[in-house]
PDB file with SEQRES, HELIX, SHEET and CRYST1 records, atoms N, CA, C and O in Angstrom:
SEQRES   1 A   87  MET GLY ILE CYS PRO GLY MET LYS GLY ASP ARG VAL GLU          
SEQRES   2 A   87  ILE VAL ILE ASP ALA GLY GLY THR PRO ARG THR TYR GLU          
SEQRES   3 A   87  VAL ARG ALA THR ARG ALA GLY ARG ARG VAL GLU VAL GLU          
SEQRES   4 A   87  THR ARG ARG GLY MET VAL GLU VAL SER GLU VAL THR ARG          
SEQRES   5 A   87  SER GLY SER PRO VAL ARG THR ALA ARG PHE MET SER SER          
SEQRES   6 A   87  ARG ILE LEU ALA LEU VAL GLU HIS PRO ALA ASP GLU GLY          
SEQRES   7 A   87  ALA ARG ARG PRO GLY ASP GLU PRO GLY                          
HELIX    1 AA1 SER A   64  ARG A   66  5                                   3    
HELIX    2 AA2 GLU A   77  ALA A   79  5                                   3    
SHEET    1 AA1 3 THR A  21  ARG A  28  0                                        
SHEET    2 AA1 3 ARG A  11  ALA A  18 -1                                        
SHEET    3 AA1 3 ILE A  67  HIS A  73 -1                                        
SHEET    1 AA2 3 ARG A  35  ARG A  41  0                                        
SHEET    2 AA2 3 MET A  44  VAL A  50 -1                                        
SHEET    3 AA2 3 PRO A  56  MET A  63 -1                                        
CRYST1    1.000    1.000    1.000  90.00  90.00  90.00 P 1           1          
ATOM      1  N   MET A   1     -24.431 -11.200  -6.529  1.00  0.00           N  
ATOM      2  CA  MET A   1     -24.262 -10.617  -5.222  1.00  0.00           C  
ATOM      3  C   MET A   1     -24.893  -9.236  -5.107  1.00  0.00           C  
ATOM      4  O   MET A   1     -25.451  -8.903  -4.061  1.00  0.00           O  
ATOM      5  N   GLY A   2     -24.817  -8.434  -6.149  1.00  0.00           N  
ATOM      6  CA  GLY A   2     -25.391  -7.107  -6.087  1.00  0.00           C  
ATOM      7  C   GLY A   2     -24.360  -6.022  -5.847  1.00  0.00           C  
ATOM      8  O   GLY A   2     -24.547  -4.892  -6.297  1.00  0.00           O  
ATOM      9  N   ILE A   3     -23.298  -6.330  -5.162  1.00  0.00           N  
ATOM     10  CA  ILE A   3     -22.244  -5.343  -4.922  1.00  0.00           C  
ATOM     11  C   ILE A   3     -21.058  -5.696  -5.806  1.00  0.00           C  
ATOM     12  O   ILE A   3     -20.508  -6.793  -5.716  1.00  0.00           O  
ATOM     13  N   CYS A   4     -20.671  -4.758  -6.657  1.00  0.00           N  
ATOM     14  CA  CYS A   4     -19.554  -4.990  -7.561  1.00  0.00           C  
ATOM     15  C   CYS A   4     -18.274  -4.497  -6.904  1.00  0.00           C  
ATOM     16  O   CYS A   4     -18.220  -3.337  -6.497  1.00  0.00           O  
ATOM     17  N   PRO A   5     -17.237  -5.327  -6.781  1.00  0.00           N  
ATOM     18  CA  PRO A   5     -16.000  -4.860  -6.179  1.00  0.00           C  
ATOM     19  C   PRO A   5     -15.329  -3.837  -7.079  1.00  0.00           C  
ATOM     20  O   PRO A   5     -15.376  -3.958  -8.303  1.00  0.00           O  
ATOM     21  N   GLY A   6     -14.708  -2.834  -6.484  1.00  0.00           N  
ATOM     22  CA  GLY A   6     -13.947  -1.857  -7.241  1.00  0.00           C  
ATOM     23  C   GLY A   6     -14.806  -0.895  -8.016  1.00  0.00           C  
ATOM     24  O   GLY A   6     -14.703  -0.816  -9.240  1.00  0.00           O  
ATOM     25  N   MET A   7     -15.652  -0.162  -7.326  1.00  0.00           N  
ATOM     26  CA  MET A   7     -16.438   0.834  -8.015  1.00  0.00           C  
ATOM     27  C   MET A   7     -16.501   2.100  -7.178  1.00  0.00           C  
ATOM     28  O   MET A   7     -16.146   2.096  -6.000  1.00  0.00           O  
ATOM     29  N   LYS A   8     -16.955   3.186  -7.797  1.00  0.00           N  
ATOM     30  CA  LYS A   8     -17.034   4.449  -7.084  1.00  0.00           C  
ATOM     31  C   LYS A   8     -17.804   4.251  -5.788  1.00  0.00           C  
ATOM     32  O   LYS A   8     -18.862   3.622  -5.779  1.00  0.00           O  
ATOM     33  N   GLY A   9     -17.286   4.774  -4.719  1.00  0.00           N  
ATOM     34  CA  GLY A   9     -17.915   4.618  -3.421  1.00  0.00           C  
ATOM     35  C   GLY A   9     -17.092   3.769  -2.471  1.00  0.00           C  
ATOM     36  O   GLY A   9     -17.281   3.844  -1.257  1.00  0.00           O  
ATOM     37  N   ASP A  10     -16.175   2.956  -3.005  1.00  0.00           N  
ATOM     38  CA  ASP A  10     -15.268   2.207  -2.130  1.00  0.00           C  
ATOM     39  C   ASP A  10     -14.460   3.199  -1.309  1.00  0.00           C  
ATOM     40  O   ASP A  10     -14.029   4.231  -1.822  1.00  0.00           O  
ATOM     41  N   ARG A  11     -14.255   2.887  -0.038  1.00  0.00           N  
ATOM     42  CA  ARG A  11     -13.396   3.750   0.781  1.00  0.00           C  
ATOM     43  C   ARG A  11     -12.781   2.952   1.910  1.00  0.00           C  
ATOM     44  O   ARG A  11     -13.292   1.906   2.312  1.00  0.00           O  
ATOM     45  N   VAL A  12     -11.677   3.468   2.411  1.00  0.00           N  
ATOM     46  CA  VAL A  12     -10.970   2.847   3.528  1.00  0.00           C  
ATOM     47  C   VAL A  12     -10.683   3.940   4.545  1.00  0.00           C  
ATOM     48  O   VAL A  12     -10.164   5.000   4.195  1.00  0.00           O  
ATOM     49  N   GLU A  13     -11.021   3.683   5.802  1.00  0.00           N  
ATOM     50  CA  GLU A  13     -10.699   4.600   6.897  1.00  0.00           C  
ATOM     51  C   GLU A  13      -9.524   4.022   7.666  1.00  0.00           C  
ATOM     52  O   GLU A  13      -9.492   2.823   7.944  1.00  0.00           O  
ATOM     53  N   ILE A  14      -8.558   4.864   8.011  1.00  0.00           N  
ATOM     54  CA  ILE A  14      -7.389   4.444   8.771  1.00  0.00           C  
ATOM     55  C   ILE A  14      -7.284   5.346   9.991  1.00  0.00           C  
ATOM     56  O   ILE A  14      -7.242   6.569   9.858  1.00  0.00           O  
ATOM     57  N   VAL A  15      -7.240   4.749  11.181  1.00  0.00           N  
ATOM     58  CA  VAL A  15      -7.061   5.499  12.417  1.00  0.00           C  
ATOM     59  C   VAL A  15      -5.672   5.175  12.931  1.00  0.00           C  
ATOM     60  O   VAL A  15      -5.339   4.008  13.138  1.00  0.00           O  
ATOM     61  N   ILE A  16      -4.846   6.223  13.141  1.00  0.00           N  
ATOM     62  CA  ILE A  16      -3.479   6.007  13.615  1.00  0.00           C  
ATOM     63  C   ILE A  16      -3.253   6.729  14.935  1.00  0.00           C  
ATOM     64  O   ILE A  16      -3.961   7.679  15.272  1.00  0.00           O  
ATOM     65  N   ASP A  17      -2.257   6.264  15.673  1.00  0.00           N  
ATOM     66  CA  ASP A  17      -1.822   6.893  16.908  1.00  0.00           C  
ATOM     67  C   ASP A  17      -0.768   7.927  16.536  1.00  0.00           C  
ATOM     68  O   ASP A  17       0.334   7.576  16.112  1.00  0.00           O  
ATOM     69  N   ALA A  18      -1.104   9.191  16.693  1.00  0.00           N  
ATOM     70  CA  ALA A  18      -0.174  10.275  16.365  1.00  0.00           C  
ATOM     71  C   ALA A  18       0.333  10.902  17.664  1.00  0.00           C  
ATOM     72  O   ALA A  18       0.004  12.046  17.980  1.00  0.00           O  
ATOM     73  N   GLY A  19       1.130  10.149  18.407  1.00  0.00           N  
ATOM     74  CA  GLY A  19       1.685  10.668  19.649  1.00  0.00           C  
ATOM     75  C   GLY A  19       0.660  10.839  20.740  1.00  0.00           C  
ATOM     76  O   GLY A  19       0.653  11.862  21.425  1.00  0.00           O  
ATOM     77  N   GLY A  20      -0.203   9.865  20.917  1.00  0.00           N  
ATOM     78  CA  GLY A  20      -1.198   9.913  21.984  1.00  0.00           C  
ATOM     79  C   GLY A  20      -2.556  10.393  21.523  1.00  0.00           C  
ATOM     80  O   GLY A  20      -3.549  10.200  22.224  1.00  0.00           O  
ATOM     81  N   THR A  21      -2.620  11.008  20.369  1.00  0.00           N  
ATOM     82  CA  THR A  21      -3.885  11.493  19.825  1.00  0.00           C  
ATOM     83  C   THR A  21      -4.230  10.714  18.560  1.00  0.00           C  
ATOM     84  O   THR A  21      -3.429  10.673  17.627  1.00  0.00           O  
ATOM     85  N   PRO A  22      -5.402  10.099  18.514  1.00  0.00           N  
ATOM     86  CA  PRO A  22      -5.758   9.378  17.286  1.00  0.00           C  
ATOM     87  C   PRO A  22      -6.103  10.337  16.151  1.00  0.00           C  
ATOM     88  O   PRO A  22      -6.761  11.355  16.368  1.00  0.00           O  
ATOM     89  N   ARG A  23      -5.656  10.007  14.944  1.00  0.00           N  
ATOM     90  CA  ARG A  23      -5.989  10.783  13.747  1.00  0.00           C  
ATOM     91  C   ARG A  23      -6.626   9.833  12.740  1.00  0.00           C  
ATOM     92  O   ARG A  23      -6.224   8.676  12.621  1.00  0.00           O  
ATOM     93  N   THR A  24      -7.618  10.334  12.019  1.00  0.00           N  
ATOM     94  CA  THR A  24      -8.328   9.515  11.043  1.00  0.00           C  
ATOM     95  C   THR A  24      -8.046  10.024   9.636  1.00  0.00           C  
ATOM     96  O   THR A  24      -8.113  11.223   9.364  1.00  0.00           O  
ATOM     97  N   TYR A  25      -7.730   9.092   8.753  1.00  0.00           N  
ATOM     98  CA  TYR A  25      -7.509   9.391   7.341  1.00  0.00           C  
ATOM     99  C   TYR A  25      -8.474   8.548   6.532  1.00  0.00           C  
ATOM    100  O   TYR A  25      -8.886   7.472   6.966  1.00  0.00           O  
ATOM    101  N   GLU A  26      -8.832   9.039   5.354  1.00  0.00           N  
ATOM    102  CA  GLU A  26      -9.756   8.311   4.502  1.00  0.00           C  
ATOM    103  C   GLU A  26      -9.253   8.348   3.064  1.00  0.00           C  
ATOM    104  O   GLU A  26      -8.863   9.399   2.555  1.00  0.00           O  
ATOM    105  N   VAL A  27      -9.268   7.189   2.422  1.00  0.00           N  
ATOM    106  CA  VAL A  27      -8.937   7.082   1.001  1.00  0.00           C  
ATOM    107  C   VAL A  27     -10.182   6.522   0.342  1.00  0.00           C  
ATOM    108  O   VAL A  27     -10.699   5.485   0.757  1.00  0.00           O  
ATOM    109  N   ARG A  28     -10.671   7.220  -0.702  1.00  0.00           N  
ATOM    110  CA  ARG A  28     -11.886   6.737  -1.375  1.00  0.00           C  
ATOM    111  C   ARG A  28     -11.727   6.738  -2.874  1.00  0.00           C  
ATOM    112  O   ARG A  28     -10.965   7.524  -3.438  1.00  0.00           O  
ATOM    113  N   ALA A  29     -12.461   5.841  -3.513  1.00  0.00           N  
ATOM    114  CA  ALA A  29     -12.487   5.765  -4.975  1.00  0.00           C  
ATOM    115  C   ALA A  29     -13.360   6.917  -5.452  1.00  0.00           C  
ATOM    116  O   ALA A  29     -14.573   6.914  -5.239  1.00  0.00           O  
ATOM    117  N   THR A  30     -12.740   7.903  -6.100  1.00  0.00           N  
ATOM    118  CA  THR A  30     -13.439   9.133  -6.426  1.00  0.00           C  
ATOM    119  C   THR A  30     -14.156   9.124  -7.763  1.00  0.00           C  
ATOM    120  O   THR A  30     -14.985   9.998  -8.015  1.00  0.00           O  
ATOM    121  N   ARG A  31     -13.863   8.170  -8.623  1.00  0.00           N  
ATOM    122  CA  ARG A  31     -14.505   8.104  -9.935  1.00  0.00           C  
ATOM    123  C   ARG A  31     -14.962   6.684 -10.229  1.00  0.00           C  
ATOM    124  O   ARG A  31     -14.458   5.718  -9.656  1.00  0.00           O  
ATOM    125  N   ALA A  32     -15.927   6.579 -11.132  1.00  0.00           N  
ATOM    126  CA  ALA A  32     -16.433   5.265 -11.522  1.00  0.00           C  
ATOM    127  C   ALA A  32     -15.309   4.428 -12.122  1.00  0.00           C  
ATOM    128  O   ALA A  32     -14.494   4.934 -12.894  1.00  0.00           O  
ATOM    129  N   GLY A  33     -15.270   3.155 -11.767  1.00  0.00           N  
ATOM    130  CA  GLY A  33     -14.256   2.248 -12.288  1.00  0.00           C  
ATOM    131  C   GLY A  33     -13.006   2.184 -11.446  1.00  0.00           C  
ATOM    132  O   GLY A  33     -12.172   1.303 -11.660  1.00  0.00           O  
ATOM    133  N   ARG A  34     -12.846   3.075 -10.506  1.00  0.00           N  
ATOM    134  CA  ARG A  34     -11.680   3.026  -9.627  1.00  0.00           C  
ATOM    135  C   ARG A  34     -11.997   2.207  -8.389  1.00  0.00           C  
ATOM    136  O   ARG A  34     -13.158   2.037  -8.015  1.00  0.00           O  
ATOM    137  N   ARG A  35     -10.946   1.703  -7.762  1.00  0.00           N  
ATOM    138  CA  ARG A  35     -11.113   0.912  -6.554  1.00  0.00           C  
ATOM    139  C   ARG A  35     -10.017   1.277  -5.564  1.00  0.00           C  
ATOM    140  O   ARG A  35      -9.042   1.942  -5.916  1.00  0.00           O  
ATOM    141  N   VAL A  36     -10.184   0.841  -4.338  1.00  0.00           N  
ATOM    142  CA  VAL A  36      -9.192   1.082  -3.289  1.00  0.00           C  
ATOM    143  C   VAL A  36      -8.578  -0.260  -2.920  1.00  0.00           C  
ATOM    144  O   VAL A  36      -9.293  -1.220  -2.633  1.00  0.00           O  
ATOM    145  N   GLU A  37      -7.249  -0.323  -2.929  1.00  0.00           N  
ATOM    146  CA  GLU A  37      -6.535  -1.548  -2.570  1.00  0.00           C  
ATOM    147  C   GLU A  37      -5.685  -1.295  -1.334  1.00  0.00           C  
ATOM    148  O   GLU A  37      -5.130  -0.211  -1.155  1.00  0.00           O  
ATOM    149  N   VAL A  38      -5.592  -2.319  -0.479  1.00  0.00           N  
ATOM    150  CA  VAL A  38      -4.778  -2.253   0.733  1.00  0.00           C  
ATOM    151  C   VAL A  38      -3.714  -3.331   0.646  1.00  0.00           C  
ATOM    152  O   VAL A  38      -4.026  -4.496   0.399  1.00  0.00           O  
ATOM    153  N   GLU A  39      -2.449  -2.948   0.850  1.00  0.00           N  
ATOM    154  CA  GLU A  39      -1.336  -3.901   0.834  1.00  0.00           C  
ATOM    155  C   GLU A  39      -0.481  -3.692   2.075  1.00  0.00           C  
ATOM    156  O   GLU A  39      -0.286  -2.566   2.533  1.00  0.00           O  
ATOM    157  N   THR A  40       0.027  -4.803   2.611  1.00  0.00           N  
ATOM    158  CA  THR A  40       0.918  -4.741   3.762  1.00  0.00           C  
ATOM    159  C   THR A  40       2.260  -5.300   3.348  1.00  0.00           C  
ATOM    160  O   THR A  40       2.343  -6.403   2.808  1.00  0.00           O  
ATOM    161  N   ARG A  41       3.321  -4.533   3.604  1.00  0.00           N  
ATOM    162  CA  ARG A  41       4.663  -5.016   3.295  1.00  0.00           C  
ATOM    163  C   ARG A  41       5.693  -4.363   4.217  1.00  0.00           C  
ATOM    164  O   ARG A  41       5.711  -3.146   4.398  1.00  0.00           O  
ATOM    165  N   ARG A  42       6.535  -5.198   4.783  1.00  0.00           N  
ATOM    166  CA  ARG A  42       7.662  -4.775   5.616  1.00  0.00           C  
ATOM    167  C   ARG A  42       7.317  -3.704   6.648  1.00  0.00           C  
ATOM    168  O   ARG A  42       7.989  -2.677   6.739  1.00  0.00           O  
ATOM    169  N   GLY A  43       6.269  -3.954   7.420  1.00  0.00           N  
ATOM    170  CA  GLY A  43       5.920  -3.039   8.492  1.00  0.00           C  
ATOM    171  C   GLY A  43       5.201  -1.787   8.039  1.00  0.00           C  
ATOM    172  O   GLY A  43       5.005  -0.867   8.833  1.00  0.00           O  
ATOM    173  N   MET A  44       4.805  -1.733   6.781  1.00  0.00           N  
ATOM    174  CA  MET A  44       4.073  -0.583   6.249  1.00  0.00           C  
ATOM    175  C   MET A  44       2.747  -1.074   5.668  1.00  0.00           C  
ATOM    176  O   MET A  44       2.660  -2.180   5.134  1.00  0.00           O  
ATOM    177  N   VAL A  45       1.730  -0.242   5.781  1.00  0.00           N  
ATOM    178  CA  VAL A  45       0.450  -0.511   5.147  1.00  0.00           C  
ATOM    179  C   VAL A  45       0.263   0.573   4.093  1.00  0.00           C  
ATOM    180  O   VAL A  45       0.371   1.765   4.378  1.00  0.00           O  
ATOM    181  N   GLU A  46      -0.020   0.133   2.875  1.00  0.00           N  
ATOM    182  CA  GLU A  46      -0.171   1.061   1.756  1.00  0.00           C  
ATOM    183  C   GLU A  46      -1.610   0.971   1.253  1.00  0.00           C  
ATOM    184  O   GLU A  46      -2.092  -0.109   0.912  1.00  0.00           O  
ATOM    185  N   VAL A  47      -2.289   2.117   1.210  1.00  0.00           N  
ATOM    186  CA  VAL A  47      -3.666   2.186   0.735  1.00  0.00           C  
ATOM    187  C   VAL A  47      -3.657   3.023  -0.532  1.00  0.00           C  
ATOM    188  O   VAL A  47      -3.245   4.183  -0.504  1.00  0.00           O  
ATOM    189  N   SER A  48      -4.110   2.444  -1.656  1.00  0.00           N  
ATOM    190  CA  SER A  48      -4.034   3.124  -2.947  1.00  0.00           C  
ATOM    191  C   SER A  48      -5.379   3.156  -3.644  1.00  0.00           C  
ATOM    192  O   SER A  48      -6.141   2.190  -3.591  1.00  0.00           O  
ATOM    193  N   GLU A  49      -5.666   4.271  -4.298  1.00  0.00           N  
ATOM    194  CA  GLU A  49      -6.787   4.356  -5.225  1.00  0.00           C  
ATOM    195  C   GLU A  49      -6.203   4.031  -6.590  1.00  0.00           C  
ATOM    196  O   GLU A  49      -5.264   4.688  -7.039  1.00  0.00           O  
ATOM    197  N   VAL A  50      -6.754   3.023  -7.247  1.00  0.00           N  
ATOM    198  CA  VAL A  50      -6.200   2.584  -8.526  1.00  0.00           C  
ATOM    199  C   VAL A  50      -7.273   2.604  -9.617  1.00  0.00           C  
ATOM    200  O   VAL A  50      -8.467   2.502  -9.335  1.00  0.00           O  
ATOM    201  N   THR A  51      -6.821   2.739 -10.869  1.00  0.00           N  
ATOM    202  CA  THR A  51      -7.721   2.743 -12.016  1.00  0.00           C  
ATOM    203  C   THR A  51      -8.063   1.314 -12.398  1.00  0.00           C  
ATOM    204  O   THR A  51      -7.566   0.364 -11.794  1.00  0.00           O  
ATOM    205  N   ARG A  52      -8.914   1.167 -13.403  1.00  0.00           N  
ATOM    206  CA  ARG A  52      -9.279  -0.172 -13.881  1.00  0.00           C  
ATOM    207  C   ARG A  52      -8.067  -0.965 -14.334  1.00  0.00           C  
ATOM    208  O   ARG A  52      -8.010  -2.181 -14.155  1.00  0.00           O  
ATOM    209  N   SER A  53      -7.093  -0.271 -14.923  1.00  0.00           N  
ATOM    210  CA  SER A  53      -5.898  -0.955 -15.432  1.00  0.00           C  
ATOM    211  C   SER A  53      -4.869  -1.241 -14.330  1.00  0.00           C  
ATOM    212  O   SER A  53      -3.858  -1.896 -14.583  1.00  0.00           O  
ATOM    213  N   GLY A  54      -5.122  -0.755 -13.116  1.00  0.00           N  
ATOM    214  CA  GLY A  54      -4.219  -1.033 -12.006  1.00  0.00           C  
ATOM    215  C   GLY A  54      -3.195   0.054 -11.727  1.00  0.00           C  
ATOM    216  O   GLY A  54      -2.337  -0.115 -10.861  1.00  0.00           O  
ATOM    217  N   SER A  55      -3.272   1.171 -12.451  1.00  0.00           N  
ATOM    218  CA  SER A  55      -2.334   2.283 -12.215  1.00  0.00           C  
ATOM    219  C   SER A  55      -2.760   3.061 -10.971  1.00  0.00           C  
ATOM    220  O   SER A  55      -3.915   3.475 -10.873  1.00  0.00           O  
ATOM    221  N   PRO A  56      -1.844   3.265 -10.017  1.00  0.00           N  
ATOM    222  CA  PRO A  56      -2.207   4.023  -8.813  1.00  0.00           C  
ATOM    223  C   PRO A  56      -2.436   5.497  -9.125  1.00  0.00           C  
ATOM    224  O   PRO A  56      -1.666   6.118  -9.857  1.00  0.00           O  
ATOM    225  N   VAL A  57      -3.502   6.044  -8.560  1.00  0.00           N  
ATOM    226  CA  VAL A  57      -3.822   7.460  -8.711  1.00  0.00           C  
ATOM    227  C   VAL A  57      -3.271   8.225  -7.519  1.00  0.00           C  
ATOM    228  O   VAL A  57      -2.633   9.266  -7.676  1.00  0.00           O  
ATOM    229  N   ARG A  58      -3.522   7.702  -6.332  1.00  0.00           N  
ATOM    230  CA  ARG A  58      -2.963   8.288  -5.101  1.00  0.00           C  
ATOM    231  C   ARG A  58      -2.711   7.174  -4.106  1.00  0.00           C  
ATOM    232  O   ARG A  58      -3.400   6.154  -4.104  1.00  0.00           O  
ATOM    233  N   THR A  59      -1.724   7.382  -3.269  1.00  0.00           N  
ATOM    234  CA  THR A  59      -1.296   6.349  -2.319  1.00  0.00           C  
ATOM    235  C   THR A  59      -1.022   6.985  -0.962  1.00  0.00           C  
ATOM    236  O   THR A  59      -0.443   8.067  -0.880  1.00  0.00           O  
ATOM    237  N   ALA A  60      -1.441   6.308   0.096  1.00  0.00           N  
ATOM    238  CA  ALA A  60      -1.132   6.726   1.465  1.00  0.00           C  
ATOM    239  C   ALA A  60      -0.401   5.568   2.137  1.00  0.00           C  
ATOM    240  O   ALA A  60      -0.814   4.415   2.018  1.00  0.00           O  
ATOM    241  N   ARG A  61       0.686   5.878   2.843  1.00  0.00           N  
ATOM    242  CA  ARG A  61       1.469   4.845   3.537  1.00  0.00           C  
ATOM    243  C   ARG A  61       1.487   5.133   5.035  1.00  0.00           C  
ATOM    244  O   ARG A  61       1.634   6.278   5.463  1.00  0.00           O  
ATOM    245  N   PHE A  62       1.336   4.073   5.817  1.00  0.00           N  
ATOM    246  CA  PHE A  62       1.308   4.191   7.271  1.00  0.00           C  
ATOM    247  C   PHE A  62       2.172   3.094   7.878  1.00  0.00           C  
ATOM    248  O   PHE A  62       2.227   1.980   7.356  1.00  0.00           O  
ATOM    249  N   MET A  63       2.849   3.413   8.987  1.00  0.00           N  
ATOM    250  CA  MET A  63       3.594   2.398   9.733  1.00  0.00           C  
ATOM    251  C   MET A  63       2.576   1.493  10.425  1.00  0.00           C  
ATOM    252  O   MET A  63       1.681   1.977  11.117  1.00  0.00           O  
ATOM    253  N   SER A  64       2.711   0.196  10.241  1.00  0.00           N  
ATOM    254  CA  SER A  64       1.717  -0.722  10.793  1.00  0.00           C  
ATOM    255  C   SER A  64       1.675  -0.682  12.325  1.00  0.00           C  
ATOM    256  O   SER A  64       0.635  -0.960  12.922  1.00  0.00           O  
ATOM    257  N   SER A  65       2.786  -0.343  12.953  1.00  0.00           N  
ATOM    258  CA  SER A  65       2.805  -0.275  14.422  1.00  0.00           C  
ATOM    259  C   SER A  65       1.993   0.903  14.959  1.00  0.00           C  
ATOM    260  O   SER A  65       1.651   0.923  16.141  1.00  0.00           O  
ATOM    261  N   ARG A  66       1.680   1.879  14.115  1.00  0.00           N  
ATOM    262  CA  ARG A  66       0.912   3.060  14.532  1.00  0.00           C  
ATOM    263  C   ARG A  66      -0.575   2.961  14.214  1.00  0.00           C  
ATOM    264  O   ARG A  66      -1.353   3.813  14.644  1.00  0.00           O  
ATOM    265  N   ILE A  67      -0.980   1.939  13.473  1.00  0.00           N  
ATOM    266  CA  ILE A  67      -2.384   1.817  13.075  1.00  0.00           C  
ATOM    267  C   ILE A  67      -3.209   1.234  14.217  1.00  0.00           C  
ATOM    268  O   ILE A  67      -2.900   0.165  14.743  1.00  0.00           O  
ATOM    269  N   LEU A  68      -4.262   1.957  14.590  1.00  0.00           N  
ATOM    270  CA  LEU A  68      -5.194   1.484  15.611  1.00  0.00           C  
ATOM    271  C   LEU A  68      -6.359   0.736  14.967  1.00  0.00           C  
ATOM    272  O   LEU A  68      -6.852  -0.248  15.519  1.00  0.00           O  
ATOM    273  N   ALA A  69      -6.797   1.205  13.797  1.00  0.00           N  
ATOM    274  CA  ALA A  69      -7.912   0.561  13.095  1.00  0.00           C  
ATOM    275  C   ALA A  69      -7.807   0.843  11.609  1.00  0.00           C  
ATOM    276  O   ALA A  69      -7.377   1.917  11.190  1.00  0.00           O  
ATOM    277  N   LEU A  70      -8.208  -0.147  10.821  1.00  0.00           N  
ATOM    278  CA  LEU A  70      -8.289  -0.002   9.373  1.00  0.00           C  
ATOM    279  C   LEU A  70      -9.627  -0.630   8.971  1.00  0.00           C  
ATOM    280  O   LEU A  70      -9.833  -1.833   9.131  1.00  0.00           O  
ATOM    281  N   VAL A  71     -10.532   0.200   8.447  1.00  0.00           N  
ATOM    282  CA  VAL A  71     -11.879  -0.254   8.132  1.00  0.00           C  
ATOM    283  C   VAL A  71     -12.133  -0.072   6.647  1.00  0.00           C  
ATOM    284  O   VAL A  71     -11.995   1.029   6.114  1.00  0.00           O  
ATOM    285  N   GLU A  72     -12.507  -1.165   5.978  1.00  0.00           N  
ATOM    286  CA  GLU A  72     -12.825  -1.115   4.555  1.00  0.00           C  
ATOM    287  C   GLU A  72     -14.340  -1.016   4.395  1.00  0.00           C  
ATOM    288  O   GLU A  72     -15.086  -1.815   4.961  1.00  0.00           O  
ATOM    289  N   HIS A  73     -14.786  -0.029   3.620  1.00  0.00           N  
ATOM    290  CA  HIS A  73     -16.206   0.175   3.346  1.00  0.00           C  
ATOM    291  C   HIS A  73     -16.437  -0.065   1.862  1.00  0.00           C  
ATOM    292  O   HIS A  73     -16.008   0.754   1.049  1.00  0.00           O  
ATOM    293  N   PRO A  74     -17.101  -1.158   1.473  1.00  0.00           N  
ATOM    294  CA  PRO A  74     -17.383  -1.383   0.051  1.00  0.00           C  
ATOM    295  C   PRO A  74     -18.442  -0.401  -0.428  1.00  0.00           C  
ATOM    296  O   PRO A  74     -19.161   0.195   0.374  1.00  0.00           O  
ATOM    297  N   ALA A  75     -18.530  -0.243  -1.736  1.00  0.00           N  
ATOM    298  CA  ALA A  75     -19.542   0.636  -2.324  1.00  0.00           C  
ATOM    299  C   ALA A  75     -20.932   0.131  -1.959  1.00  0.00           C  
ATOM    300  O   ALA A  75     -21.159  -1.074  -1.850  1.00  0.00           O  
ATOM    301  N   ASP A  76     -21.853   1.063  -1.773  1.00  0.00           N  
ATOM    302  CA  ASP A  76     -23.237   0.698  -1.469  1.00  0.00           C  
ATOM    303  C   ASP A  76     -23.887   0.060  -2.678  1.00  0.00           C  
ATOM    304  O   ASP A  76     -23.541   0.360  -3.821  1.00  0.00           O  
ATOM    305  N   GLU A  77     -24.823  -0.814  -2.414  1.00  0.00           N  
ATOM    306  CA  GLU A  77     -25.557  -1.436  -3.515  1.00  0.00           C  
ATOM    307  C   GLU A  77     -26.312  -0.373  -4.300  1.00  0.00           C  
ATOM    308  O   GLU A  77     -26.521  -0.533  -5.502  1.00  0.00           O  
ATOM    309  N   GLY A  78     -26.723   0.701  -3.652  1.00  0.00           N  
ATOM    310  CA  GLY A  78     -27.435   1.791  -4.314  1.00  0.00           C  
ATOM    311  C   GLY A  78     -26.543   2.606  -5.227  1.00  0.00           C  
ATOM    312  O   GLY A  78     -27.037   3.470  -5.951  1.00  0.00           O  
ATOM    313  N   ALA A  79     -25.224   2.352  -5.214  1.00  0.00           N  
ATOM    314  CA  ALA A  79     -24.303   3.105  -6.054  1.00  0.00           C  
ATOM    315  C   ALA A  79     -24.268   2.586  -7.484  1.00  0.00           C  
ATOM    316  O   ALA A  79     -23.564   3.135  -8.333  1.00  0.00           O  
ATOM    317  N   ARG A  80     -25.038   1.512  -7.754  1.00  0.00           N  
ATOM    318  CA  ARG A  80     -25.080   0.975  -9.119  1.00  0.00           C  
ATOM    319  C   ARG A  80     -25.721   1.981 -10.054  1.00  0.00           C  
ATOM    320  O   ARG A  80     -26.515   2.824  -9.636  1.00  0.00           O  
ATOM    321  N   ARG A  81     -25.367   1.879 -11.319  1.00  0.00           N  
ATOM    322  CA  ARG A  81     -25.948   2.759 -12.330  1.00  0.00           C  
ATOM    323  C   ARG A  81     -27.380   2.348 -12.622  1.00  0.00           C  
ATOM    324  O   ARG A  81     -27.722   1.170 -12.526  1.00  0.00           O  
ATOM    325  N   PRO A  82     -28.230   3.325 -12.984  1.00  0.00           N  
ATOM    326  CA  PRO A  82     -29.602   2.958 -13.351  1.00  0.00           C  
ATOM    327  C   PRO A  82     -29.578   1.985 -14.528  1.00  0.00           C  
ATOM    328  O   PRO A  82     -28.786   2.145 -15.457  1.00  0.00           O  
ATOM    329  N   GLY A  83     -30.441   0.986 -14.484  1.00  0.00           N  
ATOM    330  CA  GLY A  83     -30.507   0.003 -15.549  1.00  0.00           C  
ATOM    331  C   GLY A  83     -29.694  -1.247 -15.269  1.00  0.00           C  
ATOM    332  O   GLY A  83     -29.918  -2.277 -15.904  1.00  0.00           O  
ATOM    333  N   ASP A  84     -28.738  -1.183 -14.318  1.00  0.00           N  
ATOM    334  CA  ASP A  84     -27.977  -2.373 -13.957  1.00  0.00           C  
ATOM    335  C   ASP A  84     -28.876  -3.322 -13.183  1.00  0.00           C  
ATOM    336  O   ASP A  84     -29.639  -2.899 -12.314  1.00  0.00           O  
ATOM    337  N   GLU A  85     -28.784  -4.580 -13.496  1.00  0.00           N  
ATOM    338  CA  GLU A  85     -29.570  -5.575 -12.790  1.00  0.00           C  
ATOM    339  C   GLU A  85     -28.741  -6.166 -11.671  1.00  0.00           C  
ATOM    340  O   GLU A  85     -27.538  -6.369 -11.834  1.00  0.00           O  
ATOM    341  N   PRO A  86     -29.373  -6.452 -10.515  1.00  0.00           N  
ATOM    342  CA  PRO A  86     -28.621  -7.091  -9.435  1.00  0.00           C  
ATOM    343  C   PRO A  86     -28.109  -8.436  -9.879  1.00  0.00           C  
ATOM    344  O   PRO A  86     -28.775  -9.153 -10.626  1.00  0.00           O  
ATOM    345  N   GLY A  87     -26.860  -8.796  -9.392  1.00  0.00           N  
ATOM    346  CA  GLY A  87     -26.247 -10.053  -9.819  1.00  0.00           C  
ATOM    347  C   GLY A  87     -26.577 -11.175  -9.014  1.00  0.00           C  
ATOM    348  O   GLY A  87     -26.116 -12.285  -9.282  1.00  0.00           O  
TER     349      GLY A  87                                                      
END                                                                             
C-alpha cells in the first residue's frame, strides 16, 4: 500500500461545540512508532496517542453529543524513512 498504519505523522482533528462557538483540538503521533487511536464508549469519544506496545502517552476525551466533526489524517507516504521500499 505504501502507507504504514501507526507511524509518526498520524493525527486526528476534533471540532466540538463549546457553547455556540466551535473549537478545534488536534492529537498527533509525535514520535516514530506511535499511532493515534479513536475509541467510542458510553457517550464519550477518546482519542489517544499510544506507543508500539499499546501504552497510552496522552489521551483526550470528548462528549460525543458535542462533537461536530472528527477527521482522521493518516501519515503521508512521504513520511517513510529513506531506504524503505513502497509496499
